[in-house]
C-alpha positions as CSV (number, residue, x, y, z in Angstrom):
1,M,0.0,0.0,0.0
2,E,1.1,3.6,-0.6
3,R,3.4,5.2,2.0
4,A,4.7,8.7,2.7
5,F,7.3,10.1,5.0
6,L,7.0,13.4,6.8
7,G,10.0,14.8,8.7
8,I,8.9,17.7,11.0
9,S,10.8,19.6,13.7
10,H,9.0,20.5,16.9
11,S,9.5,23.3,19.4
12,P,7.9,23.9,22.7
13,L,8.4,27.6,22.2
14,M,6.1,27.8,19.1
15,G,3.4,30.3,20.0
16,L,5.2,31.4,23.2
17,N,8.3,33.3,22.1
18,P,7.7,36.1,19.6
19,V,9.5,35.9,16.2
20,A,9.6,38.4,13.3
21,P,6.3,38.4,11.4
22,P,8.0,37.3,8.1
23,V,9.6,34.3,9.9
24,E,6.4,33.3,11.5
25,Q,4.4,33.6,8.3
26,A,6.9,31.5,6.3
27,L,6.7,28.8,8.9
28,K,2.9,28.9,8.9
29,V,2.8,28.6,5.1
30,A,5.1,25.6,5.2
31,I,3.1,23.9,8.0
32,A,-0.1,24.6,6.1
33,S,1.3,23.0,3.0
34,A,2.3,19.9,5.0
35,R,-1.2,19.7,6.6
36,D,-2.9,20.1,3.2
37,Q,-0.8,17.4,1.6
38,V,-1.3,15.0,4.6
39,V,-5.1,15.6,4.3
40,A,-5.0,14.9,0.6
41,F,-2.9,11.7,1.2
42,A,-5.5,10.6,3.7
43,P,-3.5,8.2,5.8
44,E,-5.3,5.3,7.3
45,L,-2.4,4.6,9.7
46,V,0.3,6.8,11.2
47,V,3.6,5.6,12.5
48,L,4.9,8.3,14.7
49,V,8.6,8.3,15.8
50,A,9.5,10.9,18.4
51,P,11.5,11.7,21.5
52,D,10.5,12.6,25.0
53,H,12.0,15.3,27.2
54,Y,11.9,13.7,30.7
55,N,8.1,13.8,30.8
56,G,7.4,10.1,30.2
57,F,10.8,8.4,30.1
58,F,13.5,8.8,32.8
59,N,17.0,7.6,33.6
60,E,15.7,5.0,36.1
61,L,14.8,3.0,33.0
62,M,15.6,4.5,29.6
63,P,15.1,2.2,26.6
64,P,16.7,3.2,23.3
65,F,13.3,2.5,21.6
66,C,9.9,1.8,22.9
67,I,6.5,1.2,21.2
68,G,3.3,2.1,23.0
69,T,0.1,0.0,22.9
70,Q,-1.5,3.0,24.7
71,A,-0.2,6.5,25.0
72,R,-1.1,9.7,26.8
73,S,0.1,13.2,26.1
74,V,0.9,15.2,29.2
75,G,-0.1,18.5,27.5
76,D,3.1,20.4,28.2
77,Y,3.6,23.9,26.8
78,L,0.7,24.6,24.4
79,T,0.1,21.0,23.2
80,P,-3.1,19.1,24.0
81,A,-3.3,16.6,26.9
82,G,-5.1,13.3,26.5
83,D,-5.0,9.9,24.9
84,L,-3.4,9.3,21.5
85,H,-5.6,7.3,19.1
86,V,-3.3,4.2,19.3
87,D,-4.0,1.0,17.3
88,A,-3.1,-1.4,20.1
89,D,-3.4,-4.5,18.0
90,A,-1.1,-3.2,15.3
91,A,1.4,-2.0,17.9
92,V,1.5,-5.5,19.4
93,A,1.8,-7.0,15.9
94,L,4.7,-4.7,15.1
95,A,6.5,-5.5,18.4
96,T,6.0,-9.2,17.7
97,R,7.4,-8.9,14.2
98,L,10.4,-6.9,15.4
99,M,11.2,-9.5,18.1
100,D,11.0,-12.2,15.5
101,E,13.6,-10.3,13.5
102,D,15.9,-10.1,16.6
103,F,15.1,-6.5,17.2
104,D,14.5,-6.1,20.9
105,L,12.2,-3.2,21.2
106,A,10.7,-2.2,24.6
107,V,6.9,-2.2,24.9
108,S,4.9,0.2,27.0
109,R,1.2,-0.6,27.9
110,R,0.8,2.9,29.3
111,M,3.2,5.2,27.5
112,Q,3.4,8.8,28.6
113,V,4.6,11.4,26.0
114,D,5.1,15.1,25.6
115,H,5.2,17.8,22.9
116,G,7.7,15.7,21.0
117,F,4.7,13.5,20.0
118,A,1.7,15.7,20.4
119,Q,2.8,18.8,18.5
120,S,3.1,17.2,15.1
121,L,-0.4,15.7,15.5
122,Q,-1.7,19.0,16.7
123,L,-0.2,20.9,13.7
124,L,-1.5,18.3,11.2
125,W,-4.9,17.4,12.6
126,G,-5.6,20.2,15.1
127,G,-5.3,17.9,18.1
128,L,-5.2,14.2,19.1
129,D,-8.3,13.2,17.0
130,T,-6.2,11.5,14.3
131,P,-6.1,8.3,12.2
132,P,-4.9,5.3,14.2
133,V,-1.3,5.8,15.4
134,L,1.7,3.6,16.2
135,P,3.8,5.7,18.7
136,I,7.5,4.8,18.8
137,F,9.7,6.5,21.3
138,L,13.4,7.2,20.5
139,N,15.8,8.1,23.3
140,A,17.6,11.3,22.2
141,V,18.7,12.8,25.5
142,A,20.1,10.1,27.8
143,Q,23.6,8.7,27.1
144,P,24.8,6.0,26.7
145,G,21.5,4.5,25.5
146,I,20.9,6.9,22.5
147,P,20.6,4.5,19.5
148,R,23.2,4.8,16.9
149,L,22.6,5.8,13.3
150,R,22.9,2.4,11.8
151,R,20.5,0.9,14.3
152,C,17.9,3.7,13.6
153,R,18.1,2.8,9.9
154,A,17.8,-0.9,10.7
155,L,14.7,-0.3,12.8
156,G,13.1,1.8,10.0
157,E,13.8,-0.9,7.4
158,A,12.3,-3.5,9.8
159,I,9.2,-1.4,10.2
160,G,9.0,-1.1,6.4
161,R,9.0,-4.9,6.1
162,F,6.2,-5.1,8.6
163,L,4.2,-2.5,6.5
164,D,4.7,-4.6,3.4
165,K,1.8,-6.7,4.6
166,E,-0.2,-3.7,6.0
167,P,-3.1,-2.9,3.6
168,R,-3.7,0.6,5.0
169,R,-2.2,3.8,3.4
170,T,0.5,4.8,5.9
171,L,2.2,8.0,6.9
172,L,5.5,7.7,8.7
173,I,6.3,10.8,10.8
174,G,9.7,11.6,12.2
175,S,9.3,14.4,14.8
176,G,12.3,16.1,16.1
177,G,15.5,18.0,15.4
178,L,17.2,19.4,13.5
179,S,20.2,21.1,15.0
180,H,19.6,22.5,18.4
181,E,20.8,22.4,22.0
182,P,18.1,23.5,24.4
183,P,18.6,23.5,28.1
184,V,17.7,19.8,28.6
185,P,19.7,18.6,31.7
186,T,22.0,15.6,31.8
187,L,23.3,13.5,34.6
188,S,26.5,15.6,34.6
189,H,24.5,18.5,36.0
190,P,26.1,19.8,39.2
191,D,22.7,20.1,41.0
192,A,21.8,16.8,42.7
193,A,18.1,17.8,42.7
194,V,18.2,18.2,38.9
195,R,19.9,14.9,38.5
196,E,17.2,13.3,40.6
197,R,14.4,15.0,38.6
198,I,15.6,13.4,35.4
199,T,16.2,10.0,37.0
200,H,13.1,9.4,39.2
201,R,9.7,9.2,37.5
202,S,7.5,11.9,38.9
203,E,4.7,14.3,37.9
204,P,5.7,17.9,38.1
205,T,3.4,20.4,39.9
206,P,1.8,23.1,37.8
207,E,4.3,25.6,39.4
208,E,7.2,23.4,38.4
209,R,5.9,23.1,34.9
210,E,5.4,26.8,34.6
211,A,8.9,27.5,35.9
212,K,10.4,25.1,33.3
213,T,8.4,26.9,30.6
214,Q,9.8,30.3,31.7
215,R,13.4,28.9,31.7
216,V,13.1,27.5,28.2
217,M,11.4,30.7,26.9
218,A,14.2,32.8,28.4
219,A,16.8,30.5,26.8
220,G,15.3,30.9,23.4
221,L,15.2,34.7,23.7
222,A,18.8,34.8,24.9
223,L,19.9,32.6,21.9
224,A,18.2,34.9,19.5
225,A,19.8,38.0,21.1
226,G,23.3,36.4,20.8
227,D,23.5,36.4,24.6
228,S,23.8,32.7,25.3
229,A,26.4,30.0,25.8
230,M,24.2,27.5,24.1
231,K,25.4,26.0,20.8
232,P,24.0,28.0,17.9
233,I,21.8,26.4,15.2
234,N,23.8,25.0,12.3
235,P,21.9,25.4,9.0
236,D,24.7,23.7,7.1
237,W,24.4,20.5,9.2
238,D,20.7,20.6,8.8
239,R,21.0,20.9,5.0
240,R,23.3,17.9,4.8
241,W,20.9,15.9,7.0
242,M,17.9,16.7,4.7
243,D,20.0,16.1,1.6
244,G,20.9,12.6,2.9
245,L,17.3,11.6,3.4
246,I,16.4,12.5,-0.2
247,D,19.4,10.9,-1.9
248,G,18.4,7.3,-1.6
249,A,20.7,4.5,-0.4
250,A,23.8,6.6,-1.0
251,G,22.4,9.4,1.1
252,L,21.4,7.2,4.0
253,D,24.9,5.5,3.8
254,A,26.4,9.0,4.2
255,L,24.3,9.9,7.2
256,C,25.0,6.6,8.9
257,A,28.8,7.2,8.4
258,M,28.6,10.2,10.7
259,S,30.2,9.7,14.1
260,E,28.0,10.1,17.2
261,D,30.5,12.8,18.5
262,S,30.1,14.8,15.3
263,I,26.3,15.0,15.7
264,E,26.7,16.6,19.1
265,R,29.6,18.7,18.1
266,E,28.0,20.1,14.9
267,G,24.3,19.8,15.5
268,G,24.1,20.1,19.3
269,L,23.2,17.7,22.1
270,S,19.5,17.4,21.0
271,A,20.3,16.9,17.3
272,H,20.0,13.2,18.1
273,E,16.3,13.9,17.8
274,S,16.9,14.0,14.0
275,K,17.3,10.2,14.1
276,S,13.5,10.1,14.3
277,W,13.5,11.2,10.7
278,L,16.0,8.5,9.8
279,V,13.9,5.8,11.3
280,A,10.7,6.9,9.6
281,R,12.4,7.6,6.2
282,S,14.1,4.2,6.2
283,A,10.7,2.5,6.2
284,L,10.3,3.6,2.6
285,D,12.0,1.5,-0.1
286,V,15.3,3.0,-1.1
287,D,15.2,1.2,-4.4
288,R,12.0,2.9,-5.6
289,P,11.8,6.5,-6.8
290,L,10.4,9.0,-4.3
291,T,8.7,12.3,-4.9
292,C,9.7,15.2,-2.7
293,T,6.6,17.4,-2.5
294,L,7.7,19.7,0.4
295,R,11.1,20.8,1.6
296,H,11.3,23.8,3.9
297,Y,13.9,25.0,6.4
298,Q,14.3,27.9,8.8
299,A,16.8,28.6,11.5
300,I,14.7,30.1,14.3
301,P,16.7,30.8,17.4
302,E,13.7,32.1,19.3
303,Y,12.3,28.6,19.1
304,I,15.8,27.0,19.7
305,A,15.2,25.1,16.5
306,G,16.7,24.4,13.1
307,F,13.1,23.9,11.9
308,G,12.6,21.6,8.9
309,L,9.8,20.0,7.1
310,M,10.1,17.4,4.4
311,L,7.5,15.2,2.7
312,L,8.5,12.2,0.5
313,K,5.9,10.0,-1.2
314,Q,6.4,6.4,-2.4
315,P,3.9,5.4,-5.0
316,N,1.9,2.2,-4.6
């Protein structure tokens, strides 16, 4: 059945931090184009690959990949809270197929996710009322369990083989990236309370969530003003990443030849989120011609995002 891939960045600061009107308008036009094309494609199944930012997954137990048979959005920043429309039977079937192919994927019966998952659904469908979804978490923040590039490609290829027997028209979404290094804490943080917060699973109070929102907003404004120690957005790295996804097997080979250190050095600590695009893209056949119907990119420091959108279609 027909498949399409959509790579889309996300930012918790969209709608919170002000940006110049031409920048905001250009992004709105690109997102509207993606939405119109997705509506026209009319997916009957959505495979959504995305990260979490210490709202559902914590260092006490951090899988490289996890598929949810049920998923709930926490509603952080301006994204909707509530249950995702998960196809539980298909999620179990995919997990079973991956295990049969020696791909040991974690399974969550009550997955909790944040804006990394919810924002793309919100932008495309206006909320969480969507076609059936298979949510796949990718760890992009917690070393050493961040999956390597070759493994991401292998997972996508295995998902593609599963979809070979799926009769429904399928949209594969990679949500995340591109280059950016927001103030997501790591276990090297000097404050023991911060290290505990990203290790032990807990539900933040409304006051704690608001304080986090204000910190991230301030970080975006500081980056835009050139008054920040955060790594700047790298449009050149983002362009090379998007090029590699379009260029078939050779392009994917080039991406997978990158070192893990180079991703963080050139793209920033959270550029690992871009691997969600690699997983989703790799489920499309590299030996068949693809049509790129949307490619858009903006470096938006106020959003702490190298913000990209890419839509590739694989004919039936």
